[in-house]
MITOR-705796 format. One line per 2 residues: their letters; for each residue x, y, z of C-alpha. Coordinates in pm, whole numbers. Layout:
<recs>
A	X:Y:Z  ...
</recs>
This chain:
<recs>
XX	-2405:-779:-906  -2322:-407:-820
XX	-1993:-218:-828  -1993:40:-546
XX	-1643:266:-490  -1600:373:-112
XX	-1361:618:-12  -1246:709:327
XX	-1148:1067:331  -1015:1246:660
XX	-954:1633:573  -871:1524:199
XX	-1006:1883:37  -678:1873:-168
XX	-699:1561:-357  -1055:1439:-292
XX	-1163:1558:-644  -892:1385:-836
XX	-1011:1080:-639  -1349:1091:-725
XX	-1246:1214:-1111  -1073:914:-1170
XX	-1344:710:-1043  -1596:827:-1284
XX	-1368:816:-1552  -1360:434:-1524
XX	-1410:215:-1847  -1681:66:-1629
XX	-1922:248:-1462  -1973:227:-1080
XX	-2320:181:-937  -2228:429:-673
XX	-1935:620:-532  -1947:706:-189
XX	-1700:922:-5  -1673:871:379
XX	-1577:1157:554  -1403:1079:849
XX	-1434:1387:1133  -1342:1620:873
XX	-1282:2036:939  -1179:2137:594
XX	-1416:2126:273  -1394:1779:185
XX	-1765:1680:246  -1879:1985:-52
XX	-1630:1922:-287  -1675:1532:-295
XX	-2063:1606:-300  -1967:1850:-622
XX	-1745:1619:-784  -2057:1406:-807
XX	-2016:1149:-480  -2268:1044:-211
XX	-2133:1112:139  -2111:973:441
XX	-2018:1125:757  -1908:920:1060
XX	-1987:1021:1403  -1765:990:1704
XX	-1527:759:1519  -1170:720:1749
XX	-1048:431:1493  -930:602:1214
XX	-953:470:855  -1076:118:1000
XX	-1344:249:1211  -1464:499:943
XX	-1541:207:712  -1688:-37:966
XX	-1927:253:1070  -2004:334:698
XX	-2029:-48:526  -2349:-138:771
XX	-2511:178:613  -2430:89:240
XX	-2685:-187:47  -2484:-441:-71
XX	-2543:-798:-138  -2333:-1060:-148
XX	-2226:-1090:-491  -2149:-722:-515
XX	-1787:-577:-545  -1685:-334:-354
XX	-1398:-112:-414  -1193:83:-98
XX	-960:345:-238  -786:610:-42
XX	-879:972:-115  -545:1058:-240
XX	-516:821:-509  -615:786:-852
XX	-699:485:-1066  -569:354:-1406
XX	-845:441:-1659  -885:16:-1703
XX	-877:-65:-1339  -1220:-163:-1261
XX	-1227:-317:-1647  -912:-582:-1527
XX	-1084:-662:-1190  -1423:-763:-1348
XX	-1258:-978:-1609  -1075:-1154:-1285
XX	-1374:-1192:-1128  -1585:-1356:-1444
XX	-1314:-1562:-1527  -1094:-1685:-1215
XX	-1326:-1840:-1007  -1078:-1961:-807
XX	-673:-1837:-721  -433:-2151:-594
XX	-734:-2345:-541  -924:-2103:-294
XX	-1207:-1867:-414  -1112:-1543:-543
XX	-1224:-1305:-231  -1042:-988:-334
XX	-829:-802:-646  -563:-570:-511
XX	-403:-311:-744  -30:-223:-822
XX	58:108:-725  296:357:-860
XX	381:685:-739  242:1006:-856
XX	458:1255:-1089  775:1270:-855
XX	906:1651:-771  1267:1612:-633
XX	1486:1337:-546  1347:1236:-250
XX	1012:1157:-426  1186:986:-731
XX	1362:730:-480  1005:643:-351
XX	913:621:-725  1183:379:-752
XX	1121:162:-469  721:164:-613
XX	847:37:-954  1038:-246:-805
XX	778:-378:-570  551:-350:-900
XX	797:-534:-1126  824:-816:-824
XX	453:-831:-816  442:-891:-1172
XX	697:-1176:-1160  494:-1326:-879
XX	228:-1333:-1119  4:-1119:-944
XX	15:-1340:-610  -48:-1103:-315
XX	170:-1007:-42  -62:-702:106
XX	-368:-602:-41  -276:-237:-94
XX	-455:-2:90  -459:282:-208
XX	-697:42:-396  -851:-306:-372
XX	-1162:-482:-474  -1347:-732:-231
XX	-1626:-958:-307  -1901:-847:-33
XX	-1932:-1225:55  -1574:-1225:149
XX	-1570:-899:383  -1871:-1066:543
XX	-1705:-1370:601  -1414:-1186:803
XX	-1684:-991:999  -1849:-1314:1128
XX	-1463:-1468:1177  -1382:-1195:1384
XX	-1346:-1263:1786  -1268:-1626:1718
XX	-1101:-1731:1402  -971:-1367:1377
XX	-878:-1108:1616  -1092:-804:1655
XX	-1463:-772:1747  -1696:-982:1584
XX	-1927:-815:1319  -1635:-544:1238
XX	-1481:-604:879  -1172:-414:966
XX	-996:-444:1306  -979:-134:1481
XX	-685:-231:1684  -445:-265:1380
XX	-189:24:1269  -221:-118:912
XX	-568:-208:828  -488:-351:460
XX	-219:-577:590  -472:-709:865
XX	-739:-794:655  -483:-917:396
XX	-383:-1193:604  -735:-1228:780
XX	-874:-1338:445  -614:-1573:351
XX	-638:-1740:697  -994:-1826:645
XX	-917:-1949:294  -1017:-1674:36
XX	-804:-1602:-247  -611:-1278:-350
XX	-451:-1191:-662  -278:-856:-769
XX	-286:-838:-1175  -11:-618:-1384
XX	-324:-432:-1522  -478:-277:-1207
XX	-280:38:-1240  -290:293:-928
XX	-123:615:-867  -94:748:-525
XX	73:1047:-323  440:1039:-287
XX	560:1199:65  730:1548:2
XX	937:1557:301  1150:1311:523
XX	960:1357:813  615:1261:633
XX	818:962:472  929:881:815
XX	585:884:961  442:697:709
XX	690:433:711  725:379:1080
XX	362:315:1087  387:73:784
XX	654:-136:977  533:-128:1262
XX	202:-222:1178  329:-529:981
XX	531:-638:1278  228:-578:1511
XX	-5:-806:1279  219:-1130:1241
XX	240:-1120:1656  -123:-1067:1698
XX	-170:-1387:1483  138:-1574:1587
XX	339:-1838:1359  71:-2007:1119
XX	82:-2149:805  -32:-1810:622
XX	185:-1591:865  499:-1777:821
XX	602:-1603:475  537:-1276:642
XX	797:-1350:923  1018:-1481:681
XX	1008:-1122:524  1058:-969:849
XX	1371:-1160:932  1491:-1104:608
XX	1469:-725:623  1606:-728:952
XX	1953:-974:806  1979:-727:557
XX	1953:-428:769  2226:-563:1005
XX	2422:-671:660  2420:-301:542
XX	2525:-129:856  2818:-357:885
XX	2919:-313:524  2914:84:575
XX	3094:15:913  3402:-175:746
XX	3415:25:453  3449:362:697
XX	3659:178:944  3919:78:633
XX	3919:447:509  4003:572:851
XX	4283:328:890  4413:390:545
XX	4391:36:445  4130:92:214
XX	4186:-38:-191  4034:-80:-476
XX	3953:-437:-553  3890:-536:-947
XX	3662:-797:-829  3465:-602:-578
XX	3423:-338:-862  3299:-557:-1109
XX	3028:-682:-825  2950:-300:-808
XX	2922:-246:-1151  2642:-561:-1202
XX	2469:-431:-885  2458:-58:-1050
XX	2306:-240:-1397  2036:-429:-1169
XX	1929:-80:-982  1907:56:-1328
XX	1747:-206:-1523  1471:-261:-1216
XX	1357:61:-1246  1370:112:-1594
XX	996:185:-1656  1023:493:-1383
XX	1187:679:-1661  1494:845:-1726
XX	1573:1021:-1397  1467:701:-1194
XX	1790:510:-1396  2005:791:-1334
XX	1955:821:-975  1976:433:-969
XX	2308:479:-1164  2460:713:-881
XX	2409:443:-638  2473:676:-331
XX	2147:845:-335  1962:529:-342
XX	2208:379:-54  2151:692:136
XX	1770:652:131  1735:236:218
XX	1961:336:497  1719:582:642
XX	1417:312:592  1628:45:768
XX	1659:304:1033  1276:352:1050
XX	1247:-18:1044  1469:-75:1352
XX	1299:182:1555  957:13:1475
XX	1114:-283:1592  1255:-96:1931
XX	896:51:1963  750:-322:1909
XX	975:-460:2170  917:-181:2444
XX	575:-232:2349  532:145:2331
XX	184:261:2186  237:383:1813
XX	99:696:1705  -116:792:1376
XX	19:1097:1218  -205:1224:929
XX	2:1431:674  -271:1664:453
XX	-139:1643:79  -54:1936:-135
XX	-346:2039:-364  -389:1821:-704
XX	-504:1916:-1027  -749:1678:-1173
XX	-473:1457:-1444  -533:1180:-1678
XX	-371:870:-1596  -263:628:-1857
XX	-410:340:-1973  -220:-10:-1948
XX	-156:31:-2329  27:293:-2272
X	239:203:-1998
</recs>
């Protein structure tokens, strides 16, 4: 069994050295590290080679990350029992990541009665700078906590870093065009805006088990500006909605439909709450209530506790309530826009944001977290 890392990269000169360094720093050595340079116009190729990675350069790819991976995978010698890590170029792995993955594949031949086909990471934000990035880091910390509470049950195999059994990917490729959407022979559906979410649903649909262990730590880029965050989340939300619409309502997608419905309901409720509060203030009937003040205190405590591992600044920001409420409203407005685009059948747009230069940083082990 070989362990191979594939890193799709489009103009990632600022981060590719750090990404490759985190792969080379793993306790378990990779047999190969392949950077898939997709239509790069910067120094990504030269920097990747200097960092010790092989480079595969795409030709004429018009389908972004999914198309780049579909081009590269047939050119990488793989056996069915090999393990393939697919990792974003703006990501770093915790040093114990691959050791934890190998333990799960060795010990867990099945997950919830299904043969184990993939292990996803639990992503955290890079060191945040400024309020906006702290809010994102807090959001990621809550998500990681929720995955831990669900004992690693996968909702989405994170595109930042996930490891696949090659046999499972080949099963996906042969199922496309009849059991699964997409073109027969393609591992990734090039029509999907969020290929990580789509391949998660694909693997579940054809019967593969998935898990995201708490030991598999991943550190990824945080969006530096509201505009970049808007573009990222619009793609995520629109992609998630498009994926479940493509698959329809099935036993596998029912949970995803429920999640989107719950998100829509919570968005409407929060907006109604804010409108009602503003109305009571304007008409002069707003008054403090001991009962609702007590509920507010409980809410504030919950917000602090759920971001505790993100550090003291995240706890302080959570205790203030208002910054996180503004952040939540911002995200929910993006979600409503994504729904509007889907209903109007507008063509989704992929926007690439170049990450700022990153130093090669040490990442903590699971024992240090």
